C-alpha positions in Angstrom: 81.1 -67.7 -61.5 83.5 -65.5 -60.0 86.2 -66.9 -57.2 87.2 -63.6 -55.7 85.5 -63.9 -51.7 85.0 -60.2 -51.9 83.1 -60.1 -55.0 80.9 -63.2 -53.7 80.8 -61.4 -50.2 79.6 -58.0 -51.5 76.8 -59.6 -53.7 75.8 -61.6 -50.7 75.3 -58.0 -48.5 73.9 -56.3 -51.9 70.8 -59.3 -52.2 70.5 -59.0 -48.3 69.7 -55.6 -48.3 67.6 -55.5 -51.6 65.3 -58.7 -50.5 65.0 -57.7 -46.7 62.1 -55.5 -47.4 61.1 -52.4 -45.0 61.9 -52.9 -40.8 58.5 -53.7 -39.0 56.8 -50.6 -37.7 56.5 -50.1 -33.9 53.7 -47.9 -32.4 54.4 -45.7 -29.6 51.5 -44.5 -27.9 51.5 -40.9 -26.8 52.0 -40.7 -23.1 49.8 -37.7 -21.6 51.6 -37.7 -18.5 54.8 -36.4 -20.3 53.2 -34.6 -23.5 52.5 -30.9 -23.5 50.4 -28.7 -26.2 50.9 -25.2 -25.4 50.2 -22.4 -27.1 50.7 -18.3 -27.4 48.4 -15.7 -28.4 49.0 -11.8 -28.4 46.5 -9.6 -26.7 46.0 -6.1 -27.9 49.6 -5.7 -28.8 50.1 -5.2 -24.7 51.2 -9.1 -23.7 51.3 -12.6 -25.2 48.7 -14.7 -23.3 49.9 -18.6 -22.8 47.3 -21.5 -22.5 47.3 -25.3 -22.9 45.1 -28.4 -23.7 44.9 -30.8 -20.9 43.3 -33.8 -22.8 44.6 -35.4 -26.1 45.6 -39.0 -27.4 47.4 -40.2 -30.1 50.0 -42.1 -31.4 53.4 -42.8 -33.6 54.0 -45.3 -35.8 58.1 -45.4 -36.7 59.7 -48.5 -38.8 63.3 -47.5 -37.9 63.8 -44.3 -39.8 61.9 -41.6 -38.3 61.4 -39.9 -41.3 58.8 -43.0 -42.5 56.7 -42.6 -39.7 53.3 -41.3 -38.9 52.1 -39.2 -36.3 48.3 -39.0 -35.2 46.8 -36.8 -32.8 43.8 -35.9 -31.2 42.9 -32.8 -28.7 40.0 -32.5 -26.8 39.1 -28.5 -27.2 36.9 -28.3 -24.2 40.3 -29.0 -22.1 41.6 -25.7 -22.8 43.2 -24.2 -19.8 44.8 -20.2 -19.9 44.3 -20.3 -16.3 41.6 -18.2 -16.2 38.3 -20.0 -16.1 35.9 -17.1 -17.2 37.8 -16.7 -20.1 38.5 -20.6 -20.9 34.7 -20.6 -20.7 34.6 -17.9 -23.5 37.0 -19.6 -25.4 35.2 -22.7 -25.4 31.8 -21.0 -26.3 31.0 -20.4 -30.8 33.0 -17.1 -30.4 36.1 -19.1 -30.6 36.7 -23.3 -30.4 32.9 -24.1 -30.2 33.4 -27.1 -28.4 30.4 -28.3 -28.0 29.4 -28.4 -31.4 33.3 -29.5 -32.6 34.6 -31.2 -29.3 38.1 -32.4 -31.1 41.0 -31.1 -33.0 42.9 -33.5 -34.7 46.2 -33.6 -36.7 47.2 -36.4 -39.4 50.9 -36.2 -40.4 51.6 -37.1 -44.5 55.4 -36.9 -44.2 58.4 -36.0 -42.9 61.5 -34.2 -44.7 64.8 -34.2 -42.8 67.0 -31.5 -42.5 69.8 -33.0 -40.5 70.1 -36.6 -38.5 68.1 -34.9 -35.9 65.8 -32.1 -37.4 63.3 -32.0 -40.1 59.7 -30.6 -41.1 56.6 -32.6 -40.7 53.4 -31.7 -42.8 50.3 -32.9 -42.4 46.7 -32.0 -41.8 44.9 -30.0 -39.0 41.3 -29.8 -38.6 39.6 -27.6 -36.5 35.8 -26.1 -36.1 35.1 -28.7 -38.9 37.7 -27.4 -41.6 40.8 -29.3 -42.7 44.1 -27.4 -43.7 47.9 -28.4 -44.2 50.5 -27.4 -41.5 54.3 -27.6 -41.5 55.6 -28.1 -38.3 59.6 -28.1 -37.2 60.6 -31.1 -35.5 63.5 -32.2 -33.7 63.9 -35.7 -32.9 65.0 -35.7 -29.1 65.7 -39.4 -28.3 64.4 -43.3 -28.8 65.6 -45.8 -26.5 64.4 -48.6 -23.5 62.9 -46.3 -20.3 65.8 -46.2 -17.9 63.2 -46.9 -14.9 63.4 -50.6 -13.9 59.4 -50.3 -13.2 59.1 -49.5 -16.5 61.4 -52.6 -18.0 60.6 -53.8 -21.5 59.0 -50.2 -22.6 60.5 -48.5 -25.5 60.6 -44.8 -25.5 60.7 -42.2 -28.7 60.7 -38.3 -27.5 60.2 -35.5 -30.2 59.6 -31.5 -30.0 57.4 -29.6 -32.7 56.7 -26.0 -33.2 54.3 -24.5 -35.7 52.4 -21.2 -36.3 48.9 -21.3 -37.5 46.2 -18.7 -38.6 42.9 -19.3 -36.5 41.0 -17.0 -39.0 41.8 -19.6 -41.8 39.8 -22.2 -39.7 37.0 -19.7 -39.0 37.6 -18.6 -35.4 37.6 -14.7 -36.3 36.4 -12.8 -33.2 38.1 -10.4 -32.1 40.7 -10.4 -34.9 43.4 -8.4 -35.4 43.1 -7.0 -31.8 43.3 -10.5 -30.5 46.1 -11.8 -32.5 45.2 -14.2 -35.6 48.8 -16.1 -35.5 48.8 -19.0 -32.6 52.2 -20.2 -32.1 52.3 -23.7 -31.0 54.5 -25.8 -29.0 54.1 -29.7 -28.7 56.4 -31.8 -26.8 55.5 -35.4 -27.4 56.8 -39.1 -25.4 55.6 -41.9 -26.9 55.9 -45.5 -25.4 56.1 -48.9 -27.3 54.5 -51.7 -24.9 
């Protein structure tokens, strides 16, 4: 047995890391008041129309390394809002989201690949109109830490930004393609709270 103290310390550190096991995962419930899901679609080549979904829920699970986490999100299709009620009613109809038959849009992640310490690619499955397709989102990890508001003492917050583009026709939403854009650009800003 060696009497060199540095070797003994190094061995102790190695064994501690090797047998410590993964850090306990934390769950962050999505805070709807500080989360936004926004999309943009081209209209006849003349302009781009923006819209959003107002009702959704979900959670983020992280175990200390944000690349090892999981994201689940469920969106209420009928909550679509483009600030024009007549158009929103049409978007809820079978021509587009068919919100009565398919009331939810869901996303479940399958993994994250790091690009830098704060950016990466989030992969997962998006289900819309009963069709599930793989999607890739460019993600920026914004911040994690205790909420600074004294009224939120003990609450840890995690924040992310994500963007992606999907083809609506791949999910069976083909009405007015290509005059009404097939490519839908999506921006997601997420704030999750761990209590």
